N, C-alpha and C positions, 0 to 999 in steps of 0.2 A: 858485203860481198862486192868484189870489183866488177865493173862492167866488162862483158865478154865480147862486145861488138867491135866494129871498125870505128876508129875515131872520126868525128866530123872534121872537115877541112875548111878553115876560114881563108878568105872571106866567102860566106854563103848567105849573105843577108838579103840580097836582091833576087826575087824569084825570076826576074827577066834576064839577069846577067850572070848570076853566080850560084845557081843551084848545083848540088852534087848529083851524081847519077849519070845517065838515067837508070832507074830501076825498072826491070821489065816483068819478071815473074819470080815466084818463090818468096821465101821469108828472108828478111834482112834486119840486122840489128846494128844500131849505131850508138856510140857513146858521145854525148854532146854536153854543152853547157850554155845556159842562157845567162850571160854575164858579160858586160854590165847591164843595168836596167835599160830596156829598149832593144836588146839584142834579139835578132830573129835568125833562125837557122832553116834553110830550105833544101829540099831534095826534089829532083825531077823524076817523074814516073811516066813511062810510055806504055799505053795500053794497046795491045795488038789484036784483041778479040773482044767483040761486043758482049756485054753482060759480065765482064770481069769485075770481081769484087776487090776493093781496096780496103784493108783494115789497118788502122794506125793507132798505136797506143804508146803511152809513156809511163815509166815508173822510175824508181830511185835505184839505178845501178843493180839490177837483178834481184832486188829484195822485195819486189812486188808491193811496194809501198812508196809513198811520197812524203811520209811523215817527218823524216829527219834528213836534211835540215829544213823541211817544209818548203821544198821547191815546188811552186805552183805553176803548172804549164797550161797552155791552151794550144790546141792543134787545129790546123786549117787545111782544106783542100781547095785549090784554085784550078780553073781551066786555063787553056793556053792564051786566053785574052785577059787573064787576071781577075776573072769573075769568081767570087767566092761561092763554092758549091756546098760546103759543109764545114762545121766547126764544132769543137767540144772543149769544155773546160774541165769539169770534175766527174766525167762519166766512167773513169777507170777503176782499177782494183782498190784504190784508196781515194778518199775524198779530194785529194789534190792532184791525182793522176788524171790523164786524159785518155779517151777512147772513142773512136768513131769508125763506122763501117759504111761504105757507099758503093753502089753499083754504077759502073762507068761504061761509056761507049768507047770506041776506038779513038785515040787521040793522045795528046800530051797534057800532063797535069803537074801540079806542084804541091808538095806537102810542106807545110811550114809549122815550126814550133816557136812559141814565144813565151816569155814570162808573164804570167797574170799577176800584175802588181796589186796586192791587197795587204792590209795591215796584218802583221804576224807571219808573212811569208818571205822567202828569201830567193835571191838568184843563186845559181849553182848548177851542179851536174845533174844529168838525167840520162836514162836509157830510152832510146826510141826503137820500137819494133814496127816494121812495115811489112805487110804480107799482101802479095798480089796474086790472085788466083781466079781461074774460071770455074764456076760451080759445075760439079759432075751430076748434080740433080737435074732431071729433065721435066719441065712443066709441059702439059698439065699432069699433076700427080696428086690431085686433091681428094681422091676417093679410092676405095679398095679396088675398083674396076680399072683405075688408071695408075696403079702403084708402079713405081720403078722396081725392077728386079735387082736384087743384090745377092752376093754369095757370101760364104763364111769369111771372116776377117776382113770385111770391107770397110773402107773409109770413104765417106761421101761428103763432099763439100756442097752445102746447100745454103739457101737464104729464105727466111720467113719474112713476109710482109704482113701488114695488118690483116687479121682474120684468115691468114693463110694456114693450111694444113698440108704437110707433106707425107705421103704414104709410100711405104716400101714393102715388097713381098720377098720372103726368104723361104726356100724349100729345103726341108731337112730330110735327108735320105735315111738317117738312123736316129734313134733317141739320143739326146744330148742336152747340154746346157746352152743357154743363150745369155750373152752379156751385151747390152747396148748402152751407150752413153752419148751425151751431147756436150760439146764445149765449143769455144770460139777458135780452136786451133792453137791457142797459146796457154791452155790450162785453166781458163776462166770463162765466165759468161757475163755478157753485158745486158742480157735480158733473161726473162724467166721462161723456160720451156717445159713441156710435159711429154713424156714418152708413154705410149699406150700399146700393149701387145694384144692383138686380136686373134681369134681362131680363124680357120680357113673360110668361115662364112662371112668374114668381114664385119661382123656385128657383135659377136660374143667377146666381151672383154676378159682376157685371161690374167692380166697383170698391168700395173702402171707404175711409173717411176717419176717422181717430181724432183724436189731439190735434194742435192747431196748435203752432207752435214754442214758444210761451211760456205756454200755459195748457191747460186741460182741454177747451176747446171743440173741436167737430168741424168739419172742413173737407173738402169733396170737390169736385174740379175735373175 
């Protein structure tokens, strides 16, 4: 499948001088290439709200794979002083794709993509997806007593840290069905989640949904 994003604009190799952007909020897709060996592509990101989440992923031109022609990427996030804040090599939807998510304060940042030179991998085209969003989840919501209220057909942007649990409460005025699912906003999941449905006492488990058939995302119907 062809890449459906905006083409990268060279030169964009130097984070200090030639990054594309700036990207501020929302979802952005770019078509790039790490070629020749040593090529680096950079994008500027401006965060205007503390607690904003930056999600960066690569794949092979909309095919949600990096298997052919085995383009191995590594992605980085730097602050405005050039200090590396995060990086990922093979955490994406395919062993050679990259994926990272990081919470940022107000400021200017740079996303960089480079070729990870390993035997059997190639330089070439990739698709970059960058999502910048402020979570609509409100902490603390770690118990039934502090659950965030949601309504029908809600979409909640949240973040789980180690040992974190996020609770939500939904009032149904009439009998009906409930469908809840978790993903990363791009149709996949970089970590394993679990959805649990409780009765109104906050203790009785009515149902639970763990992994969908093909990935780590949770689904509860």
